[in-house]
N, C-alpha and C positions, 0 to 999 in steps of 0.2 A: 651675304649671295642669296641671290635664288635659289632656289634646289626644286620649285616647282612652280609651274604658272600656266593657267587657261587664260587664253586673249579671246574673247569675242565668240568663244565655242558654242554649236548649237547640235540638236541632234533630233533630227525628225526621224519619225515611224509614219509608214504608210499602212493604214488600215484598211482592209479590204472592206466595201461595202455589202451589206447584207443583200445575199442574194438566194436566201433559203427562205424567205417567208412567205413567199407564195408558194403555197403547198399543192394548189391546183396545176401548176405548170410544170410541165416536164424538165427534166434533167438538162436537155439542150435550150429550150427556152431561158433556163435559168440562168446557163454559163453566159448566152447572147447579151443578157437583160445585166449582168455582170460585168462584161466588156464594157457597155455602153455606161453606166453607172461611174465603174473606174474605182478611185482607192481615193481616201480621205486623208489628209495630212496632220499627225498629230505630233507636236512638237514639245519634245519632253525637256528640252534645254532650249533657251534663247540668249544668244549674249551674255554669257557667263563667263567673267573675267574676274580672277583673283591669284594673288601669288602667296606663298609661303616660303620665308627665310631660314636658312640653314639651322637646327636647333629649335624652331620656333613649333609649336602645336596649335592647330588649326582643328575648330570645331564646326560640322556642319549639321543644323538642325532643320527641322520643318515634320509637318503632317504628312501622311501617307500621300504620295502620286506628287511629292511638291519636287521631284528632281533629284532626291537624294541618292537614290539606287544608278540613277542613269551616270552621276558622278562618277560613283565605285567604278561602275563596270568602265567608263572611259580611260579612268585612271589605271584599271588593272589591265588593260588592252584587250577588253573580253570584245568589245565592240570600238568603232571607230565613231568622230564626229562629223556631222554632216557639213558644217563648215567651222572655221576657227582653227584656232593652234594649241596643242599641249606640249609643254617641254620639261623633260624630268629630268635632272642632273645629279645623277648617281644610283646605286642599286636599292631598288622599290620591293619590299617587300608586304604582300596582303595579309591579313588574318579576318577571313571572311567567314567561312563555313571551319570549326575546327574538327578535326579528325575528318574530314571528307574524303581523304586519299585512304584511307585505312580499308585493309583486306582482311574479312572477318576469320579469314581460315589460318593468317599468318599470325606467329608470338606478339606480343607487345614489344619485344626487343628489334623484330623484325620490322615491324611497322614505324617504328623510329628511325630505323636506316630509308623505310620504303617513303616515308612522307617525307622526313628529310631532306631527300632528293628530289622530290618533285615539288619542294619548297627553293631550290635551288642552293641546299648546302653541299659542300664537298663530303666524301666520304669520311675523310680525316677530320672534318670539321666535326662530323657527328660524333665520331670515337672521340674526341676530346673534351666534347658535350656531354657525353651518353650518362655520366654517372647524375650530373646536375639534372638532366631532364628528367629522369628517371624520379629522382629524390624530390625535385619540385612537384610533381604529379603525385609523390604519394603510395606508388604501385612497384615498390621495391620486390613485394613478393610474389607479384604475380606477373612481371614482365614477362619471365618463358611459358605464359599461357597463351592460347589464343584468343584474340580480344573480342570473340564472339560470345567469350565467357565472361567478358567484364561486365561490371553494372555500367548504368548509362553514366553515372557519376564519372567513375574510373575513365570510360571511354572520353568523355570531354575533358577530362583532366589532361590527360595523356595529350590530345590533340592540341589544347593549347600550350601546354609544356614545351611540346616541340616548336612551334612557332612562336611562342616566346624569346626561344633562346637565338633567332637569326640576330645577325649582326648587320642590318640593312642603314643605308644613308636614309631612307625613308620608308616609315613605315604607315601602314592604311589600315586601320581598324574600323569593322563594321559589327556592332552589336555583340561584340564576342566577351565582353566583360562580366557579362550573365551567366556563365557556364559553374556549375557546381553549386555547392552549397555558399552558405555568408562567409565562412573563413575562407574558403578558396577564392571568392570574389574579391574578399579584399587582397588576399595575395596575388593575384592578377593584377589587380589595382596598383600597389606596389611595384612589381615588375614593371610595367606599364612607365612608372613615374621614375625607377632607375634608367629604363633606358631615354626616357626624356634627360634626365639629369648628365647621362654620359655624350650627349648632342645629337643624339637621332630624331630627324623633324619627323612630326608625327600629324597627319590627316585623320581625325577621328568623326566616324558618322554615325549618330545614334539618336535614338528616342529617350536617353537615359540622361537627364539635364543636369541631375546630380554628379555623375560621371563626366560629362564635359566639362563643369565646371570648374571639378577637381583637376583635372589633366591639361585644359586648354588655355594658349593666352590669347586667343582671338577666337571669335566664331563667325559665323555665316549663316544667315535666316533665309530659307529658301521656301519659295512659294510659287506653285504653280510655274515652274520652269525657271523662274527668275530669281535675282537675289534682289529680296526685301529690304535687308539691312546687312551692315557689316561692320563690326566694332570689337570692344571689349566683350569677354565671354559673358560676364555678368550685366551687361547693359542686353546684350541681342537676346539674353534667355530671358531677362526681364520684359523685354518687347513682345516674344512669343507667348508668354504665360498669360500678361496682362493687356493683351489685345482683345477690344471688345468682341471678335468673333473667335477668341479662343485659340489663338496662333493660327487664323486661316481655316479653320476647321468647322466652325460653327454653321449649322443649318436649321432652320426653323419650320415646324410644321404648323402650319396654320389649322385651327378648327372652328368654332361657331365665333370667333373674334370679340366673344365677351370679355374676354379676359388675356392680357401677351405678357410675357415677360420680358421686363425689360434688360435686367441686368442679375447678376450673379456675383457676390465679393465673398471672399474669404478673410477671417481676421484672427490672428493670436490673443491669446489671453490679455493681451495689454489695448485689443480693440484697434491694433494696428494690421492694414490691409497686407497680405501676404500671400505668396503661392507655396511656400514650402514649412513643413511640418515636420516635427521626431514622432516616430510611432506613439510614445506617450504624452502627448502634449495636448493641449484641449484646443479644439477648432470651432469657430462658428462660422458658419454659413448664413449670409442674407441674401433673399430673393426679391427682387423689387417687381413688382406689378403692376398693370396698369388696367383698368375694369370700365370699359363701357354701360356695365349693366350687373346689376346686383348678381353675384352669383353665389347660390344657397348652398351649403353644406361641401363645400369646393376640398380638394385633395390636392396636395402639394408635396411632391416627391421628387429627391435628389438620388440619382442613380451613379455610382462608383465602378468602374471598371477599368481593367488592365488596356495598354495600347493593343494587345493579342485580343482583344475582345471579353476576358474574361471577367464576368462580374464578382465585384467585390463584397458589395453591400449596398443597401439602400434606407434612406433616412424618407420619413413621411409622415403627415399629418394626420395619415388614417390610423397609424398603430399606437399613437399615443396623441394626449391634449385632447382640449377640448374641441366640438364643432367648429368647424371654420367657414365661417359667412363673408366673401368678400362684399365691400361698397364700392359704388362709382367712386372712380378717382384713383388716387395711389394706394399701393399697401405695401408694406416689404413684412414679410416672413421671415424668421429667424430660428436656426437650428443651432443648439448648442451641443454639441458633443465633447464629453470627457477627454477620449481620445481615439484614433481610430485603431492604432495596433496593428496597421499595417506593415506588410514588407516594404523596404527603401525601393524607391523607384518613382517613375510617371506614373499618374492617374487620370483619366478622362472623365467628366462629367458631364450627364444629360439632366435636364430640370424640364420637370411636366406639370401642368394644371388641368384636373378634370372634375368632373363632377362625382360625388362617392355614388360606388356602385354602376358606373357607367365605364361602357368599355372604351367610346371614341374620347380623345383627349380635348380640351378646350384649345391648347395650345402647349409645343413640346419645342424645345430647344435642345438639338443634339449635339454633343461634344460643346459643350457652352463655356466651358473651361478645363484649366488642365493644371493641377496640383502635381508636386511631387513629396514624398517623403525620405528623409534624409536621416543617417545617422544606420546604427546596427540594431538588427532584432535578434535575439536567439530563439532556438525552437523551430518547428517544425510547422508548415501551413503557409496561406495567403496571409491571414494574420492572426495575433493573438488578444483577444476580448480582455478589456480591463478586468483586472479580479483580484481577489485576495486570499491567502487560505488561511488556516488555524490548523491546531492539533490540541484534542481533549484527551485527558489523560485520565484512565478509569482505575479506580481502586480494587485491588482484588486479595482475597485472603491465602496466605500459603498454607502448607503442610502445617508449620510448626505456628498457625495462627498469627503469624507478624502481616501486616498489612503493604504490601509493595503498590507502587505507581508503574502502570505500563501503558 
C-alpha cells in the first residue's frame, strides 16, 4: 500500500527585485522602479514525484539548496505546493526541531504534557508513556525542575524522547539523530530502528549519510530542486559521494591558470577508492594536478570541515615534507594520514594550490569531495588525535629503608 506520494510537485517562490541598490533615488522612485522591475521566480522544486510504501524507509539527501527543506515543509503542511499533488494516508508526525515547543518556566513534567499535546498526543497517551519518556531521556531526577535550568544536553534529550514516543503511521525525520552525546545518539538510532521494525513508514531527510544508510531501504538524491537519481540507499549515496563535482556542490576558483586541480580521490589501507572511513583507519588522499607552466615552491592543501562549516583540520605540503616544484604536465600529490580521529559524520573537503608565501590561490576547488566517518568514538571534542600513552614507575625509599614502586 502507498502511504505517501508526491505527484509532479513543484514549488515556486517569488523573489522581490532589488530596489534599494540606487541610494541616490528617493523612496517613491525606488518603489516605482520596484513595481516596474517586478519579481523573479525561483523554483525550489520542479516536477518531483516519488512514492513511499507502508513500512518502508526513504532517505532524501543532497547539498544545501537542493530542495530537501522544501520537501520537508510541504510534507509537514508548513507550505503548499505551487502545482502537483501530495497524498498522505495515515497519521504523520514530524521530528524536526526537538524541544521547540518547550516553555522555559515550566518543569520537565509540565513540558512533557505541553509538548506532547503540540505533537498530537492525547493526555491519556502521554500519561501512559510518561515514565518511558523520562527514563529514555535520563532526566528522572530533574523532571520537576524548570527546564530553563536544564543543561543543553538534558533539554534536547527530553525533546527527542517525547517525539520518539509518538505512534504515527508516517514519521518524518530531519537531522534529529545528532542530538546529545554519542551514547544517546546510538540510543536514538536504535529507537528509530525499533519504530521501523514495528511497521512505521519513515522519511529521513539528512546530511548524515551513515545514518541514512543504516535506516533507509531506498534513497533519493536531490539537486537544484529536481530528483537526480533514485534507488537503493547504497547506490544513491555512492552516486552522491563519487560524483566528479562532489555531489553537485563543487565550485572552482580559477587563479593564474598555471595549475588546475583535476581530481581528488580518497583510498583505504588497501588502495581501494572509498569515501567511508573509521576514526582510527588510515586515509590516503590523492590530488591530481595539471600544469601549463612550471610552478616553483608550490603548496597543496586540503581542508576538512563539517556540514555546518566548522573547520576540523588541514593537511598541507607547507607544514611537512620537502619543497614541492610542479612541472609542466600532470602530477599527483599524495597525502598519507595514519587516522583522522574525527567524530562520526559527513565532512566536506576543499583543495587549493598556491605558491609558498603567496596569498592568492592558483586554483581552489571548493567542496571537491564528501567523506564520511563511521563507527563510534569515545571522549569529547571534534576529533581524537592518534596517540599512545605509557606509565613510568619511580622507586622511592620508605622510612623502614625498603624500596617501593610508585
